[in-house]
N, C-alpha and C positions, 0 to 999 in steps of 0.2 A: 448245446454250444451256441454262443451268440453268433448271429449272422454277420457276414462281412459288412453289410450296410449299417447294422447297429454298432459294430465296433468302430467303424469310420465316424459315425455320429458322435460316439463317446469321445473319440480322440479329438474331433473338431471342437466339442464343448470344452474339453480340458484346455485345449490350445487357446480358445477364446477367453476362458477364465484367467489363464496365465497372462495373456496380453493385457486384459483389463486390469489385473493386479499391478502389473508393471506401470501401466499408464497412471493408475491411481497413486502409486508411490512417487512417480515423476511429477504429477500434478501437486502432490503434497509438498515435495521438495521445492518446487517453484513458488508455491503459495507461501511457504515458510520464509523464503527470501524476500517476498513482497511484504510480509508482516514485519520482518526485521527492518526493512527500509522505512516502513511507517513509524516504527518505534524510534528509529534514528531521527526522523523528522520531528518527533515529539521531545527529543532529548533537551534538557535544560541544564546548563552548567551549574547553576545555583543549586538545583536539586541534587546533582551529583556531589557537590561539595558537602552538603548536609549529610547525605547518605554515607559518604566515605568516612565520616567521623564515627559512624556506627558499624563500620566494616563492610558496608554494602557498596556495590559498584554500578547500580542502575541509575539512570538520569531521567526517568520518566515519571511524571505525576501519576500516582496510583489511581486516581479517579478516572483519568483519561485512559489509562491502561485497562482498567476494568470495563470501561465503555467499549473499547476495541474488542475485548474478549466476549462481551455480551453480543456484539454484532456477529462474531464468528460462530458462536454457539458450540455445541458438543462436536468436536472433530478429533477423534483419537489418532488418526494417521498424521494429521497436521501437528498435533501435540507432540508426537514422537519425533517428528522432524525438527520442530523448534527446540525440543530438549537436547537433541544431538548436536545442535549448532553451538551450544555452550554459552550463549549470551544470557545474562541474568534476567533482563527484561523479557526476553523471549521465553525463558523458562517460567517466569511468572504467568505469562499468557498461557503457556502450555498447561500449567496446573489448572487454570480457570476454565479451560475448554476440555478438560478431562473429567472423568468420573472414577470413583474408587474401583468399580468393577472392571475397569480397563486394564488392571495390572495384577500380576501374581506377586507373591511375597518376595521372591528373590529379585524381581525387577525393582520393587520399591526399596529393598535393601541397597541395591547397587546405586539407585538414584539418590538416596540419602547420602551415601558415602561420597558421591561426586557432586553434591548440590552446590558446593562453593559458598555463596554468600548467605549470611544469616537469614535474610528475608526469604530466599528460595527455600532454605531449610525449614523455616517456620511454616510457610504456606504448604509445603509438601506434607509435613506432619499433621497440620490442623485440617487441611481441606481434603486430603486424599487418604493418608494412612489412618488417621484417627476415625474416619467415617466409613472405613471399609471392613470387610470380613477378615482381613489379616491383622487387624490392630492388636489383638491380644497375643498372637503368635510373635509378632515383631516386638511388642513391648517386652515380653519375656526374654527374647533374644538380645535385645539392645541393652537391657538393664545390667548385664554383666560384660558388655563389650569393652575392650581395652581402649578404644578410641573415645576420648571424652566427649567429642561432639556427638557421636552416635549414641553413647550412653545418655547424654543429655536429652536426646529424643525419647529414649526409654523412660526417663523421669517425667518428661512432659506428658507422655501417654499415661503414665501412672497417676499423675496429678489429675488428669481428666477422669480416670477411672475412680479415683477417690470421690470425686464430685457426683458422678453419674451411676456407677455400678460397682461399689466397693467390695461386693461379696468375693471372698477368696483372698483378699489382700490381708497380709499380716501387718497391720498399721504400727504396732509397737516396734516390730523389726525394722520397718522403714525408718522410723524415728531414730533407732539405734544407728543405722547407716548414715543418716543425715548428720547426726550429732558427731560421728567419728570422721566423716569424709568431707563435709561441705566446706568447712573453713578454708581448706587448702586446695579445693577443686578448681580446675580451670574455669574461666568465665561462663562458657556455655553450659557446662555441666552444673556449675554452681547455681545458675539461674533456674535450671530445671528442678534441682533439689529444693531450692528455696520456695518455688511455686508449690511443690508437693507438700512441704512443711506447712505453708500457710493454709492450704486446702484441708489438710488433716486437722489443723486447729479450728478452722471455720466449721467443718462438717461434723466434728466429734467433740461434744462438750466434755466427755470424760477424759479426753486427751488434750484438751485445750491448754490447760496450765502447763503441761509438759512441753507442748509445741511452742508456746510463748517463751518458756524458760530457755529452750534451746536457742531460739532467735535472739533473746537478750544476751546470752553468754557468747554466742559466736559473732554477733554484730554484723553479719553479712548484709550488705546493701543498706546499712544504717544511714549512711551519708549520701545515698543516691539522690541526685537532683530530681525533685518532683515538681512539676508545674502546678500552679494554683488549680484547685477543684479536681485534682487527681489524687488517687490513693497511693501512698508510698509502698514500694515493694518490700520494705523492711517488715519481716514477718509479724512481729508483735503488733505493729500499727495496722498492718493489712488485716490481720485477724480481728482486732478490736473494731475496726471501722465497718467491716462487713457484718459482723455480729450485731453491732449497734443498729445498722440499717434494717436488718431483718427483724429485730425485736422492737423496732419503732421507738 
């Protein structure tokens, strides 16, 4: 049996750890408020006006936001506090000071569903989910989700898989779904499907003609305004341009 002295020591250690944990959480909450105040000082109404046209609600220059996150470095506890605050700029910082290993699959699922703005959604998928060990599990889960925004994330992960590790994907079946569903899909879902369509055409010469044909028939994003020196998201143009660059 443990001696009274050793039991007392264990109790003291547990108490100290508990107190330290509470202090750490309190410090993170305080620091989160400070970070949000800094972001508030960086806010620019002109940036907000531009972002609102794309469905976003943050008003901070992203170069400055990234610089702030770089100073903060990896801080999981602070990231959690910033995410819970619900501010979009704060959530972008939270993503940048997090690592994929900081989260379990169900946490990421809940975060995606509550992400809010498109920019937060995209960064979460690209910087955290897509680079972590839960990417394939969540990709499969989200591909059949009834929420079109969540399903759109599944298609974004699938498009990435088409590029990097297509083993196990039924590409003709994906094209079947795109051909049937993309035309009338909500915007976020449609964008994910279109990206997947383009990557299938780019990466697979044997499916290129079919992918181009689907794009031509559906005409999704055909008239999307594209700045000079940028590639149109219209799948046939996108496919042809990337293939041309690769072939020289």
